[in-house]
C-alpha positions in Angstrom: 118.7 104.3 40.5 122.3 103.1 40.3 125.2 103.2 42.8 127.5 104.4 39.9 127.7 107.9 38.6 129.7 109.2 35.8 130.8 112.8 36.2 133.2 115.2 34.5 135.9 116.9 36.5 138.6 119.2 35.3 141.5 117.6 37.2 142.6 114.6 39.3 143.5 117.0 42.1 139.9 118.2 42.3 138.7 114.6 42.4 141.0 113.9 45.3 139.8 117.1 47.1 136.1 116.0 46.7 136.9 112.5 48.2 138.5 114.1 51.2 135.2 115.5 52.2 132.4 113.2 51.0 130.9 110.6 53.2 128.4 109.4 50.6 130.8 108.3 47.8 132.8 105.2 48.3 135.6 105.7 45.6 136.4 107.7 42.5 138.0 106.3 39.4 139.4 107.7 36.1 136.9 106.0 33.7 138.6 104.2 30.9 135.8 102.2 29.4 131.9 101.7 29.8 129.4 99.5 28.1 126.1 97.8 28.5 127.7 94.5 27.8 131.2 93.0 27.9 131.6 93.4 24.1 130.7 97.1 24.4 133.2 97.6 27.3 136.0 96.0 25.4 135.2 98.2 22.4 135.2 101.2 24.6 138.6 100.3 26.1 140.1 99.7 22.7 139.1 103.2 21.7 140.4 104.9 24.8 143.5 107.0 23.8 146.7 105.1 24.1 148.7 108.2 25.3 146.3 108.5 28.3 146.9 104.9 29.3 150.7 104.9 28.8 151.9 106.6 31.9 150.2 104.0 34.1 151.2 100.8 32.1 155.0 101.2 31.8 157.3 98.3 32.5 158.8 99.8 35.6 155.3 100.0 37.3 153.4 97.3 39.1 149.6 97.0 39.1 146.6 94.9 40.0 143.0 94.6 38.8 140.1 94.2 41.2 136.5 93.1 40.2 133.6 94.6 42.1 130.0 93.6 41.6 127.0 95.4 42.9 123.9 93.2 43.8 125.7 90.0 43.0 128.4 87.7 44.4 130.9 86.2 42.1 133.2 83.2 42.9 136.9 83.8 42.8 137.1 81.7 39.6 134.6 84.0 37.9 136.5 87.1 38.8 139.8 85.6 37.5 138.0 84.8 34.2 136.9 88.4 33.9 140.4 89.7 34.7 141.9 87.4 32.0 139.4 88.7 29.4 141.2 92.0 29.7 144.6 90.7 28.6 144.3 92.8 25.4 145.1 96.0 27.5 148.7 97.0 26.9 150.1 96.4 30.5 153.9 96.2 30.4 154.6 96.1 34.2 154.3 93.2 36.6 151.4 92.3 38.8 151.7 93.1 42.4 148.7 92.1 44.7 150.1 93.6 47.9 151.5 97.1 47.1 150.9 97.9 43.4 151.7 101.4 42.0 148.3 101.5 40.3 145.0 99.7 41.0 142.5 99.1 38.3 138.8 98.2 38.9 136.2 96.3 36.9 132.8 97.4 38.1 129.7 95.6 37.3 126.1 96.8 38.0 123.4 94.1 38.4 120.7 96.5 39.3 118.9 97.5 42.6 116.5 94.6 43.0 118.0 91.7 45.2 115.0 89.5 44.3 115.4 89.9 40.6 119.2 89.7 39.7 119.9 89.6 36.0 122.1 86.9 34.5 124.3 89.6 32.8 125.2 93.0 34.3 123.2 96.1 33.2 126.4 98.3 33.0 130.1 97.6 33.0 132.9 100.1 33.9 136.7 99.8 33.9 138.9 102.5 35.3 141.9 103.5 37.4 141.4 104.0 41.1 142.1 107.5 42.3 140.9 107.9 45.8 138.4 106.5 48.4 135.8 108.7 50.1 135.4 109.3 53.9 132.8 106.6 54.7 135.0 105.3 57.5 134.1 108.5 59.4 130.5 107.3 59.8 131.9 104.3 61.9 134.6 106.0 63.8 132.3 108.8 64.9 129.4 106.6 65.5 126.9 107.9 68.1 127.0 104.3 69.6 130.5 104.8 70.9 130.2 108.5 71.7 131.0 109.7 75.2 127.9 111.9 75.7 124.7 111.5 73.8 121.1 112.6 74.1 117.7 111.4 72.8 118.2 113.4 69.5 121.9 113.2 68.9 122.5 113.6 65.2 123.6 110.6 63.2 127.4 110.9 62.3 126.7 110.6 58.5 124.1 113.3 58.4 126.3 115.6 60.6 129.1 115.4 58.1 126.6 115.9 55.2 125.5 119.1 57.0 129.1 120.3 57.5 129.7 119.8 53.8 126.6 121.7 52.8 127.8 124.5 55.1 131.2 124.4 53.2 133.0 124.3 56.6 136.7 124.7 56.3 139.7 125.2 58.6 139.6 128.2 60.8 135.9 129.0 60.2 133.7 129.7 63.2 130.6 127.5 63.2 127.6 128.1 65.5 124.7 125.8 66.5 121.9 127.7 68.4 120.1 124.4 69.3 123.3 122.5 70.1 122.0 119.5 72.3 124.9 117.2 72.8 127.1 118.8 70.1 127.0 116.2 67.3 127.1 119.0 64.6 129.9 120.7 66.4 132.0 117.5 66.2 131.6 117.2 62.4 132.5 120.9 61.9 135.5 120.6 64.2 136.7 117.5 62.3 137.0 119.8 59.2 139.1 122.3 61.2 136.4 124.8 62.3 136.2 126.5 65.6 132.9 125.6 67.2 130.4 127.1 69.6 126.7 126.9 70.4 123.7 127.6 72.7 121.0 125.6 74.2 118.0 126.4 76.6 118.5 123.2 78.5 120.8 123.8 81.5 121.2 120.0 82.2 122.2 119.2 78.6 124.8 122.0 78.3 126.3 121.0 81.6 126.0 117.2 81.1 123.8 116.7 84.2 120.6 114.7 85.0 119.4 111.3 83.7 121.5 109.5 81.1 120.0 108.6 77.5 121.8 105.3 77.4 120.2 102.1 78.4 121.2 100.6 81.8 122.7 103.9 82.8 120.7 106.0 85.3 122.8 109.3 85.7 125.3 111.0 83.5 128.9 110.7 84.7 131.1 113.7 85.9 132.9 114.0 82.5 129.8 113.6 80.2 129.6 116.8 78.3 130.1 118.4 74.9 133.8 119.3 75.5 134.5 115.7 76.5 132.9 114.6 73.2 135.4 116.8 71.2 138.2 115.6 73.4 137.3 112.0 72.6 138.1 112.7 69.0 141.2 114.9 69.6 139.2 118.0 68.6 139.1 119.9 71.9 141.3 122.7 70.6 138.5 123.6 68.3 135.9 124.0 71.1 135.2 127.6 71.9 132.2 127.3 74.2 128.6 126.4 74.7 126.2 128.7 76.6 122.9 128.2 78.3 120.8 130.6 76.2 117.3 131.1 74.6 117.5 131.0 70.8 114.5 133.4 70.5 116.7 136.1 72.2 119.9 137.0 70.5 122.8 137.5 73.0 125.4 138.6 70.6 126.7 142.1 70.2 126.5 143.7 66.8 129.6 142.9 64.6 129.8 139.3 65.7 130.0 137.1 62.6 129.9 133.4 62.1 131.1 131.5 59.0 128.2 129.0 59.1 125.1 128.3 61.2 124.5 124.6 61.2 121.7 123.3 63.4 118.7 120.8 63.9 115.9 122.8 65.6 113.5 120.9 67.9 110.3 119.7 66.3 108.5 118.9 69.5 108.5 115.1 68.9 111.3 113.8 71.2 112.5 117.2 72.5 110.2 120.0 73.6 110.2 123.4 71.7 110.7 125.9 74.5 111.7 129.5 75.2 111.9 131.7 78.2 109.1 133.9 79.5 105.3 134.2 78.7 103.2 137.0 77.6 101.8 137.6 81.1 105.2 137.3 82.8 106.8 139.7 80.3 104.0 142.3 80.8 104.4 142.0 84.6 108.2 142.4 84.4 107.9 145.4 82.1 105.5 147.1 84.9 108.1 146.4 87.7 111.0 147.6 85.5 113.2 144.8 86.7 115.4 142.4 84.8 116.4 140.2 87.7 113.8 137.4 87.7 113.5 133.7 87.3 112.6 132.8 83.6 109.5 130.9 83.0 109.5 128.4 80.1 106.8 128.7 77.4 105.9 127.1 74.0 108.1 128.1 71.1 106.1 127.5 67.9 108.0 125.9 65.1 107.2 128.8 62.7 108.7 131.2 65.2 111.7 129.0 65.6 112.2 129.1 61.9 111.8 132.8 61.5 114.1 133.6 64.4 116.7 131.2 63.0 116.6 132.9 59.5 116.7 136.4 61.1 119.7 135.3 63.2 121.6 133.8 60.2 120.8 137.0 58.1 122.3 139.3 60.8 125.2 137.2 62.2 126.5 135.3 59.2 129.4 136.7 57.2 128.5 137.5 53.5 128.7 134.2 51.6 128.3 132.3 54.9 125.8 129.4 55.0 122.7 128.4 57.1 122.1 124.6 57.1 119.1 123.3 59.0 116.4 120.5 59.0 112.9 121.5 58.3 110.2 118.9 59.4 107.4 118.4 56.8 104.0 116.8 56.7 104.1 115.3 53.2 100.4 115.6 52.1 100.6 119.3 52.7 104.1 120.0 51.4 104.7 122.7 48.7 107.9 124.7 48.0 106.0 127.7 49.4 106.3 126.5 53.1 110.1 126.8 53.0 110.9 130.0 55.0 112.6 132.8 53.1 114.5 135.9 54.0 115.7 138.8 51.8 119.2 138.4 52.8 119.3 134.6 52.3 119.3 132.7 49.0 118.0 129.1 48.9 120.9 126.8 47.7 119.5 123.3 48.1 116.5 121.3 49.5 117.0 117.6 50.1 114.4 115.2 51.5 114.8 112.6 54.0 111.8 110.4 54.5 110.8 109.7 58.1 107.5 107.8 57.6 104.8 107.3 55.0 103.4 110.8 55.9 106.4 112.8 57.3 109.8 113.7 56.2 112.5 116.4 57.0 114.1 118.6 54.4 117.8 119.6 54.7 117.7 123.3 53.8 120.8 125.1 52.8 120.8 128.9 52.4 123.5 131.4 51.6 123.8 135.0 52.8 123.8 137.2 49.7 123.0 140.6 51.0 124.2 142.6 54.2 121.6 142.8 56.9 120.0 146.1 57.5 117.5 147.3 60.1 114.4 147.0 57.7 115.3 143.3 57.3 114.7 142.7 61.0 110.9 142.0 60.8 110.6 141.6 56.9 109.2 138.1 57.4 106.1 139.4 59.3 105.1 141.6 56.3 105.7 138.6 53.9 102.4 137.7 52.2 103.6 134.0 52.4 103.6 134.2 56.2 100.4 132.1 56.7 101.5 128.9 54.9 104.5 128.7 57.4 102.0 128.4 60.3 101.3 124.8 59.2 104.7 123.9 60.7 103.2 124.6 64.2 100.9 121.5 64.0 103.7 119.2 62.8 103.7 117.3 66.2 100.0 116.7 66.1 100.0 115.4 62.5 103.1 113.3 63.3 101.4 111.5 66.2 98.1 111.3 64.3 99.9 109.2 61.6 101.4 107.0 64.4 98.1 106.5 66.0 96.4 105.6 62.7 99.2 103.1 62.0 98.9 101.4 65.5 95.1 101.2 65.1 95.5 99.6 61.6 98.1 97.1 62.9 95.6 96.1 65.8 92.8 95.8 63.4 94.8 93.6 61.0 96.0 91.4 63.8 92.4 90.8 64.9 91.4 89.5 61.5 
């Protein structure tokens, strides 16, 4: 319930490394003092070891102090008063507002309620600035300015979050089996990985058909996933994207990916499809031919999830990660409906609220065991298989909630 978080880290180098990746944190500081009031803060600062301060306060170094308040705006005069109240600190160098050697921040937290701002801050912090996070990536990789987008292109912030959950690093090979317009490939490529993917939609993979943008009827000749990576100077990290059905593995044995990062279709804005149907497959088996035109059939969400886990278990390197979104109908949610596999260990489960009755969970799993033949259909024998079936009706539950909300709004407007 606060934008400020105190954490212990073994080194400044590690702190800088963290901030090179995070898109959630704004800045990181070496904490010199903390208090619930100005007096507590000053007392805390006076007790901070002088030998830890000394290297940054020498006469040959310049500095400046910045005041930052959360949930309250101060006048410049008020900020100067707060800076002057810190004159007891043993600064020996000169103030340089343009290019100081060190920057110190006074941070004040006025709570989270903009309608009830307290007169005095709830918490005060003072520290030396170390590094900023990568929040500017959210803007520079914004979907609004991207060359090629679709109805479900992943928000840039969430894409970078997923790449971080997947521990994507330079020279990794990252795969997305439901690649869409490649938003997750872009985030992984930014961190130095080589990227590839598949999608069942021929038009999306080849950048054909109607455009998703307003006031644009058809996609241009250079609207495709490769062009998206080229836009950000990442084309050298692009391996390929194939038209393929995620329910049918196309990879030979021995192919390994360092991470599988994906956003499976839920059936809301994009259909859940796979090739073939029960009747068609039976007929083809009788004819004994493989050369036929594929027919699209429904691909249940529970089957999508099981195929995804089975694929990750088989094709991830040991220690590699699977990161994906799991849609959830909140009234029925329990931990038991998260799909499991004997080769994969659940690392984290983070919720993003979509509506009053639906949310999606960012699931991160790590491969902890080599895949063997007996693991191929292990999920079918799992006694927990039935609870997963609830995922199949997510679309109906989602729209039932929307219908009820519209009906309520109409009823309220008539009163």
